[in-house]
N, C-alpha and C positions, 0 to 999 in steps of 0.2 A: 297162515292166511296171507294172500297177496292182494293188495289194494292198488289198482291202477288209477292214476289221476290223469285226466286229459285236459289240456289247455284248450278250451273251446270258447270262441268268442261269438258274439251275435252275428257278425258278418258271415262266419262259416256256417252257422245254423240256418241263416236265410238262404245261402247258396245251396245247402243241402235240401232245403224245402223246395226251392225252385227246380232242382234236378229231379226230385221225386215227382213233382207236379207234371213236369214235361214228359217224363217217361211212364208214369203210372196212372195219370188222371185222364178222364174222358176229354177229348180235344174240344168239345163244345164249351167247356168252362175253363180249361187250363190257361188260356190267354188272359182272361180276366183275373184269375188268381195270381198268375205270374206278374202281371202289371202291378198288382197291389204289393207284392213282395219286393218288386224292384223299387217301389216308392219307399219302402222301409229301408232298403239298402242305400238309397239316395240320402235319406235322413241320417243314417249312420255315417255316411261318407263325410258329411259336413258337421259331424259330432253333435247332432241334435237328438239326444236320447229321448226327450219328452215327445217329440214328434214321432220318433220311431216306435215308441211304446204305444202311442195312440193309433198309429197305422197298423201295428200288430194286432191290437184289439179289434179294429175294423175288419182286418183279414180273418181273425178268428170268428167274428160274427157271420161273415160271408160263408165260411167253411161250415159252421154249425147249421146255417140255413139250408145247406145242401145235403145234410145228413139224411140218408135213406132215400134221397132223390137221385141226384147225379153223382153223389159220393157215397161209398159204402161206409158202414160203421168203422171198419178197420182203417180206411183211408183217413177219415176224420180224426180218429184217435191218434194216428201216426202224426198228422200235421199239428194237432193240438199239443201233443207231448213235445214236439220240437219247438213250438211256440213258447211253451212254458219254460223250456231251457233257455230260449232267447231272452225272455223277460228276466230270468234270474241273472244272466250274464250282463244285462243292461243295468240292473239295480246297483 
């Protein structure tokens, strides 16, 4: 059995989420979601993990609020799973 370990940091996961939003999410909400993730990236840039985690939770709440509305179940699940990996890498 082969196990592959990836060195993934929160900044990479935030960038991955931003790219997903820009290319896969309805344009009527992607600007709002992208701005929220850029705020997370800004907090990470100044090494403020507490603020980054709080902003990730706010982003998650925004995404969940759009489940079944402007975001499909699959889109929300993809974004939330990426957020959970971000939280783990910040812990």
